[in-house]
C-alpha positions as CSV (number, residue, x, y, z in Angstrom):
1,X,56.5,52.5,-131.5
2,X,55.8,54.9,-134.4
3,X,57.1,58.5,-134.5
4,X,53.5,59.8,-133.9
5,X,53.2,57.6,-130.8
6,X,56.5,58.9,-129.6
7,X,55.1,62.4,-129.8
8,X,51.8,61.5,-128.0
9,X,52.8,62.9,-124.6
10,X,53.3,66.3,-126.2
11,X,49.9,66.0,-128.0
12,X,48.2,65.1,-124.6
13,X,49.9,67.9,-122.7
14,X,49.9,70.5,-125.5
15,X,49.1,73.3,-123.0
16,X,52.1,72.2,-120.9
17,X,54.2,72.1,-124.0
18,X,53.1,75.6,-125.2
19,X,53.8,77.0,-121.7
20,X,57.3,75.5,-121.6
21,X,58.0,76.6,-125.1
22,X,57.0,80.2,-124.4
23,X,59.0,80.2,-121.2
24,X,62.1,79.0,-122.9
25,X,61.7,81.5,-125.8
26,X,61.5,84.3,-123.3
27,X,64.5,83.0,-121.4
28,X,66.7,82.6,-124.5
29,X,65.6,86.0,-125.8
30,X,66.6,87.6,-122.5
31,X,69.9,85.8,-122.5
32,X,70.6,87.0,-126.1
33,X,69.7,90.6,-125.3
34,X,71.9,90.6,-122.2
35,X,74.9,89.1,-123.9
36,X,77.6,91.8,-124.3
37,X,78.7,92.6,-127.9
38,X,81.9,91.1,-129.1
39,X,84.3,93.1,-131.2
40,X,87.0,91.6,-133.3
41,X,90.0,93.7,-134.5
42,X,92.4,92.4,-137.0
43,X,95.8,93.8,-137.9
44,X,97.2,92.5,-141.2
45,X,100.5,93.1,-142.8
46,X,103.1,91.3,-145.0
47,X,106.9,90.8,-145.0
48,X,108.8,92.1,-148.0
49,X,112.4,92.8,-149.0
50,X,113.7,96.3,-148.2
51,X,113.4,98.4,-151.3
52,X,111.8,95.5,-153.2
53,X,108.5,95.2,-154.8
54,X,105.8,92.6,-154.2
55,X,107.2,89.4,-152.7
56,X,106.1,86.1,-154.1
57,X,106.6,82.5,-153.0
58,X,109.2,82.0,-155.8
59,X,111.6,84.7,-154.6
60,X,114.9,83.3,-153.2
61,X,114.4,85.1,-149.9
62,X,110.9,83.9,-149.2
63,X,112.2,81.2,-146.8
64,X,113.9,83.9,-144.7
65,X,110.7,86.0,-144.8
66,X,108.7,83.1,-143.7
67,X,110.9,82.7,-140.6
68,X,110.4,86.4,-139.8
69,X,106.6,86.0,-140.1
70,X,106.7,83.1,-137.7
71,X,108.8,85.1,-135.3
72,X,106.4,88.1,-135.4
73,X,103.4,85.9,-134.9
74,X,105.2,84.4,-131.8
75,X,105.4,87.8,-130.2
76,X,101.7,87.5,-129.3
77,X,102.6,84.7,-126.9
78,X,105.3,86.9,-125.2
79,X,104.0,88.0,-121.7
80,X,106.3,91.0,-121.8
81,X,105.0,92.1,-125.2
82,X,101.4,91.8,-124.1
83,X,102.1,93.8,-121.0
84,X,103.8,96.5,-123.0
85,X,100.6,96.8,-125.2
86,X,98.4,97.3,-122.1
87,X,100.8,99.8,-120.5
88,X,101.2,101.9,-123.6
89,X,97.4,102.0,-124.2
90,X,96.7,102.6,-120.5
91,X,94.1,99.9,-120.4
92,X,93.3,97.0,-118.1
93,X,91.9,93.9,-119.9
94,X,91.4,90.8,-117.7
95,X,92.5,87.6,-119.4
96,X,94.3,89.6,-122.1
97,X,96.4,86.5,-123.0
98,X,93.2,84.7,-124.2
99,X,92.0,87.7,-126.2
100,X,95.2,88.4,-128.3
101,X,96.4,85.9,-130.9
102,X,98.5,86.0,-134.1
103,X,99.1,83.6,-137.0
104,X,101.1,83.4,-140.1
105,X,99.1,83.0,-143.4
106,X,100.5,82.2,-146.9
107,X,104.0,82.1,-145.5
108,X,104.5,85.9,-145.8
109,X,101.4,87.4,-144.3
110,X,100.7,87.9,-140.6
111,X,97.3,88.4,-138.9
112,X,97.0,89.7,-135.3
113,X,93.6,89.3,-133.8
114,X,92.1,91.1,-130.8
115,X,88.8,89.8,-129.4
116,X,87.0,92.0,-126.8
117,X,83.6,91.9,-125.3
118,X,81.3,94.2,-123.3
119,X,82.8,97.4,-122.0
120,X,86.2,96.3,-123.3
121,X,85.2,97.0,-126.8
122,X,85.6,100.7,-126.3
123,X,89.4,100.1,-126.1
124,X,89.6,98.2,-129.4
125,X,90.8,101.1,-131.5
126,X,93.4,102.3,-129.0
127,X,94.8,98.8,-128.5
128,X,95.0,98.2,-132.2
129,X,97.0,101.4,-132.7
130,X,99.3,100.4,-129.9
131,X,99.8,97.0,-131.4
132,X,100.8,98.5,-134.8
133,X,103.2,101.0,-133.2
134,X,104.8,98.4,-131.0
135,X,105.2,95.9,-133.8
136,X,106.9,98.5,-136.0
137,X,109.2,99.6,-133.2
138,X,110.1,96.0,-132.2
139,X,110.7,94.9,-135.8
140,X,112.8,98.0,-136.4
141,X,115.0,97.2,-133.4
142,X,115.3,93.6,-134.6
143,X,116.2,94.7,-138.2
144,X,119.1,96.9,-137.1
145,X,121.1,93.9,-135.9
146,X,119.9,91.3,-138.4
147,X,121.1,90.0,-141.7
148,X,117.5,89.9,-143.0
149,X,116.8,92.8,-145.3
150,X,113.1,92.8,-144.9
151,X,110.4,95.3,-143.7
152,X,106.8,95.3,-142.7
153,X,104.2,96.6,-145.2
154,X,101.8,99.3,-143.9
155,X,99.5,97.4,-141.5
156,X,95.8,97.3,-142.3
157,X,93.4,97.4,-139.4
158,X,89.8,96.2,-139.4
159,X,87.2,96.4,-136.7
160,X,84.2,94.2,-136.7
161,X,81.4,93.4,-134.2
162,X,80.3,89.8,-134.1
163,X,76.5,89.5,-134.1
164,X,74.6,86.6,-135.6
165,X,71.8,87.7,-138.0
166,X,68.6,88.2,-136.0
167,X,66.7,85.8,-138.3
168,X,69.2,83.0,-137.4
169,X,68.9,83.8,-133.7
170,X,65.1,83.7,-133.8
171,X,65.1,80.4,-135.7
172,X,67.6,78.9,-133.3
173,X,65.6,80.1,-130.3
174,X,62.3,78.7,-131.6
175,X,63.8,75.3,-132.5
176,X,65.8,74.9,-129.3
177,X,62.8,76.1,-127.2
178,X,60.5,73.6,-128.9
179,X,63.0,70.8,-128.2
180,X,63.4,71.7,-124.6
181,X,59.6,72.3,-124.2
182,X,58.9,68.7,-125.5
183,X,61.7,67.3,-123.3
184,X,60.2,69.0,-120.3
185,X,56.9,67.4,-120.9
186,X,58.5,63.9,-120.9
187,X,60.5,64.7,-117.8
188,X,57.5,65.9,-115.9
189,X,55.6,62.7,-116.7
190,X,58.6,60.6,-115.8
191,X,59.2,62.3,-112.4
192,X,55.5,61.9,-111.6
193,X,55.7,58.2,-112.4
194,X,53.0,58.4,-115.1
195,X,52.6,56.0,-118.0
196,X,53.6,57.7,-121.2
197,X,53.5,55.0,-123.8
198,X,51.4,52.0,-124.6
199,X,54.3,49.5,-124.4
200,X,54.5,50.4,-120.6
201,X,51.0,48.8,-120.2
202,X,51.9,45.8,-122.3
203,X,55.0,45.2,-120.2
204,X,52.9,45.1,-117.0
205,X,50.0,43.1,-118.5
206,X,51.6,41.1,-121.3
207,X,48.8,38.5,-121.5
208,X,45.7,40.6,-121.0
209,X,43.4,41.7,-123.8
210,X,43.7,45.4,-124.4
211,X,41.5,47.9,-126.2
212,X,43.0,51.2,-127.5
213,X,40.8,54.3,-127.5
214,X,42.8,56.9,-129.5
215,X,40.6,60.0,-128.9
216,X,38.1,61.5,-126.6
217,X,34.9,59.6,-125.8
218,X,32.5,59.9,-128.7
219,X,29.7,57.7,-130.0
220,X,31.9,55.3,-132.0
221,X,34.3,54.9,-129.2
222,X,31.5,54.3,-126.7
223,X,30.1,51.6,-128.9
224,X,33.5,50.0,-129.2
225,X,34.1,50.1,-125.5
226,X,30.7,48.5,-124.9
227,X,31.4,45.7,-127.3
228,X,34.8,45.0,-125.7
229,X,33.4,45.0,-122.1
230,X,30.5,42.6,-123.0
231,X,33.0,40.0,-124.1
232,X,33.9,39.3,-120.5
233,X,31.6,37.5,-117.9
234,X,30.3,39.8,-115.3
235,X,32.6,42.8,-116.1
236,X,33.4,45.3,-113.4
237,X,35.0,48.6,-114.3
238,X,38.0,49.8,-112.2
239,X,39.4,53.2,-112.7
240,X,43.1,54.0,-112.4
241,X,42.9,57.7,-112.9
242,X,40.9,60.4,-111.2
243,X,38.6,61.6,-114.0
244,X,37.5,58.0,-114.9
245,X,34.5,58.3,-112.5
246,X,33.1,61.2,-114.5
247,X,32.4,59.0,-117.5
248,X,31.9,55.4,-116.1
249,X,30.2,53.6,-113.2
250,X,33.2,52.3,-111.3
251,X,33.5,49.6,-108.7
252,X,36.0,49.7,-105.9
253,X,38.5,46.9,-106.1
254,X,37.5,45.4,-102.8
255,X,34.0,44.9,-104.1
256,X,35.0,42.7,-107.0
257,X,34.3,39.0,-106.7
258,X,37.4,37.6,-108.4
259,X,35.8,34.2,-108.7
260,X,32.7,35.2,-110.7
261,X,33.5,38.7,-112.1
262,X,36.1,40.1,-114.5
263,X,37.9,43.4,-113.7
264,X,38.2,45.8,-116.5
265,X,40.9,48.4,-115.9
266,X,40.5,51.9,-117.3
267,X,43.9,53.3,-118.0
268,X,44.8,56.7,-119.3
269,X,48.3,57.5,-120.6
270,X,49.8,60.5,-118.9
271,X,47.5,60.1,-115.8
272,X,47.7,56.5,-114.7
273,X,50.9,55.8,-112.6
274,X,53.2,52.9,-113.2
275,X,53.0,52.0,-109.5
276,X,49.2,51.8,-109.5
277,X,49.2,49.6,-112.5
278,X,51.9,47.3,-111.1
279,X,50.0,47.0,-107.8
280,X,46.8,46.0,-109.6
281,X,48.7,43.4,-111.6
282,X,50.1,42.0,-108.3
283,X,46.5,41.7,-107.0
284,X,44.6,40.7,-110.1
285,X,47.1,38.9,-112.3
286,X,46.6,38.8,-116.0
287,X,42.9,37.7,-115.9
288,X,41.6,41.2,-116.6
289,X,40.6,43.3,-119.6
290,X,42.3,46.7,-120.2
291,X,40.9,49.8,-121.9
292,X,43.6,52.4,-122.7
293,X,42.7,56.0,-123.4
294,X,45.6,57.4,-125.4
295,X,44.7,61.1,-125.3
């Protein structure tokens, strides 16, 4: 089955596809507009010797400084430290444990990150200031009884709101909606038990001659159908979909003389059901002709 044949259900049900596509676009746009903004605050500082200049990885005390950086990053996982931040800033942030993190970078640098969403974002500046104050106080208490002669540099605080570029959002919504719209067409045909692809017909009637009509009935297709039908002795047309009677003179299956006449089944992909075709095969066998309308 070629790629174009795989897309044939979408081509047949293009109005369904466009309806599903538009519906998913509206749905995803509504979800995007309703999503609360997410703010990300970063507190950045370094560890350096007291009274010293810029610390480098070649300095003899860098290993000690690295241990201090690891210790400070670990404070973010301390429940008491997190609770102190909330109490001092007089805020209530559900799930604060998941929204506060810290990591050591380049051995001597420490990043504290605070991620808030929705109405919580209004507390971002207050919480960041509290984090800076508490870090300085806690480190000061630690330094008084420590052999490490190091200090924190002046922390830098950055606030940013995470929003994807609108062009990315629109492109993603269009692509995802198109995919889901196409999938919905396939699912509808599947749940209705309709034949979607030509191999389904071949599987039910593997030995029967089959004529494929790719488009709507036009003069060339009508002539082709006539030539196909006249190959059979005493052909009788039998419809398997509702609109077949609008274009052909059909015979009820009970009126067909199976001894002297040849049933010609009119099948339309997307409308004929698998059950109907399987029932006809059980009654007629493979001694039939089949005309398949693909669109």
